[in-house]
N, C-alpha and C positions, 0 to 999 in steps of 0.2 A: 812633474813639477820640479823645478830646481830646488835644491836644499835651502838656498838663501832667497827668501821672498822679498821682493821690492815692488813698490808702487810709485809711479810718477803721479803725484796728487794733482799736478797741473792738468793732466789728461783725464782726470776723473770727472765725469759729468755730475752736476748737482742732482740730488734726489729730492723731489717735492713730496712732503707728507701732508696731505690735504685733510685737515680736521673734519671737513664736511663729509668726506668719504670714509671716515673712521668712526667706528662705534665707540663712544666714550662712557657708555653705561651698559651694564649687562643685565638682561632680564632672565630670571630663572622661573620657568613655569612647569611645576610637576605634572607629568602626564598621568591622568586618572582614567582608566578604561579607554585609552586611546585618544582622549581629548584633553586639552590643557584646562586646568582649573584656574581661571583668571583671577579668582579671589585670593589665590596663594602666590601670585606673581610678586617677586621681590626685586626691586631696583637696587643695584649696588653702585654707589657713586665712587668711581675709581679714584677721584681726587682725594678721597679720605684715606687712601692707602699708599702714601708716599714711600713708606719703608720697603714696600714690595717692588718699588721701581727705582732703586738706587742705581746710579749710572754704572758703578762697578759691577753690580749684579747683571745688568743688561749687557755689559761688555762680555762677561763670561758666558752668558746664554748664547749670544751671537757667535762667539768664538767656538763654542761647542758644536753649534749647528754647522758652521763652516768646516770644522775639523771632520765631521761625519762625511762631508762631501769630498774632501781633498785627500783623506788619509790613504786611500788605495792607490793614488797616483803619485804620492810624495816619495821622493827618493832619498829621504834622510830620516833622522831620528824623530819619532812621533812626539816626544816631549818638546823637542825643538820646534816642531810645527805648531803645537799648541801655544807656545810662548810667542811665536811670531804672529799668529793670528790674533791673539789678545792685543798685541802692540798695534797691529794694523786697524783692528776694529775700534780700539780706543782713540787712535788718531782720527779716524773718520767721524766718530761720534762727537769729538771735540772741535771738528773743523767747521768751515763755513759751507761745506758741501751738502748740508741738510737744509732744505728750504721749507719753512713753515709759513704759508701765506696768511698769517693771522696773528695780530699782536696779542689777542686773548690767550692763544696757546703758546706764547713764547716765554711765559714765566717758567721757572726751573722745574716745578713739580709737573705741570701739565705737559711740558716738553718731554719729560722722561716717560710719562704715561703714553704719549703719542708714539714715542720711539718703541716702547714695549709692545704696543698693539700692532705695530708695523715691523716687528723684528725680522720676520721672514723676508719681507720686501727689502730690508736693509742688507741682510746677509746675501741675498741673490745679487744685489747691486754691487756690493763690494767684491764678491767672488768673481763677477764678470771681469773686473779690471785686474784682479789678482791673477786670474787664469790667462787673460790675454797677454799680460806682461811677463809672466813667469813660466809659461809652458814652452818647453823645448820641442816637444812633438806630441801629437795626439794619436794614441794607438787604440784600436777597438778591442773590446773584451768579448770573446766569442762564447756562445752558449755551447757547453761541452757536449750536450746531447744532440743538438741540432744547430751546428755552427753556421750553415748556409741555408737560407730559406729559398723556396721556389714556388711559383704558381703551380708547378706540376705536382706539388704535394697537397693541393686543395682537395678536400673531400666533398662529396655531394651534400648539400643542405637545402632546406626548404623554407619558404617564407610566403607570407600573404601580402607583403608590401608590393607596391608598384615596381615593375622591373622591365627591362628592355633587352632583347638579344644583342649580342656583340659580334663584330666582324674582326676587330683588331686585338681582341683580348683573349688570353689563354683561358679565361673563365667565361662560361657560356652566356651569362646574363649580368647586367649591372642593376643592382638594387638601388633605386634613387631614394635616399633618406630625405631629400629635398628636391625642389624643382631645379635648383642651381646645379646639383650633381648630375641630374639627367641632361641638363644643357651642356655641362662639361664633357660628358661622355659623347654627346653628338659632335662637339668640337673636335675631340680626339679622332672620332671616326672619319671626319670630313677632311682633315688636314694631311697633306702629303709628307710633312716633316714629322709626323707621329707614325711610328711603325708598330707600336704595341703599347698597351696600357692595362692597368688592373685597378679596380676599385679595392681599396685596402679594407676588405671585409672578410673576416674569418681567415686572414692570411697569417696572422701572428706577427706582423711587422709593427713594432711599437717602440717608442722612445721613452726612457725614464727621465723624470725631472723632479725638482724639489719645489713643493708648494705647501705653505702653511704647516711647516714642520714635518711633513711626511713625503715619501717618494710616491709619485703618481705616474700613470702610464698615459702617454700621448700617442694617438693613432692618426697619422696623416691620412687624408682622404683618398689620394690617388698616387700611384707610381706610374710614370710615363717614360717609355723608351723612345728616344728621338732618333731621327734618321742619321744624325751625325755621330751616333754612338753614345751620347750622354743619357743619363737617367735623371729624371726630375721627380722629386717628392713634392706634390702640390696639395696645399690645404685650401679649402673653400670656406671663407668666414664672412658672415654678414656684419658683425660688429667686433670690435677689438676690446681687450681687457688686459689687466696686469697678468692674469694667469695665462692668457694666450701668448703674451710676450715671453713668459717663462718657458712655454712650450717651444717657441721658435728658437730661443737661445739654446735649448737642449738639442733641437734638431740640427742647428748650425754646427754644434760641436760634433754630433754624430757624423754629419757629412764630411767635416774636416778629417775626422779619424779614419773613415772609410777611404777617402781620397789619398791620405798619407800612407796607408798600408799597402795600397796597390792591389791589383788582381780583380777588382770589381768595376773597372771602368771609371769614368768621371761622373760624379754625382753633383747635383745642385738641388736647391729647394726654393720655394716661393709661396706666397699667399695671395689669393685673389679675394679682395673685399667686395668686388662687384663682378657680375657675370661678364660684363664687357671687357674685363681685364684678362680673361682667360686666353683669348686669341693673341693678345700682345705678349703675355708671359711665354707662351709656347714659341712664338716667333723669335723672342729675344734669346731663349736658350737653344733654339733649334738652328741658329746661324752656324 
């Protein structure tokens, strides 16, 4: 990251905070003997707690979360990074880039509550544009103990799940966690533009991403080696969600970092939301 962070707000996409998809009351149900005692459920009306959701406090919370994500890649003073992030978050929160499709939630208190409940979504949205517009280069951070993974490191393991033997995979069988994954494996086996593939199961290939205030691990479904030398990280997804979008953004950064470092060939990534898309995706990257 460059020491001086700038954002072209004209290029920042609006972020919609949907009140319907946001919980505006919290229910606390003490667990007794493994079951919730519904007689002790307490509803907390968040609109009665406006002091907890002052805009200044929300700005600092968001800036702190953004700082945790950027500090390792920032090439300047950390205090200066905090100052800049506070300024950028404050500008975003006061801008017209937050879309709340409801007049009922547009009053000052409810707007702040809605922002507080979606603070991680806001941080991820702002960071996407900060990163895109201020990154001079993405460089991978290697695991000191095992910097380069390989299917050759796979140890034998056992499962009762349905599986099928492979011909083009270094791993003897593909375990199908879904019918779609079994179908994908059949596609890879049948296509001439696929020379090798691996189901990303027990391989240790994972991408870290930020979600709901904590770092999570994302495991793409397949790694595919194409005949043109490219490597494709492919995800099979039936439905989409904000969390899945966060995973894809992290995977995109990982691919950019690996490609910029060199030495690992050219990587790409994609997502199939329908089994019929798998053939088209492989054909597109296999050209």
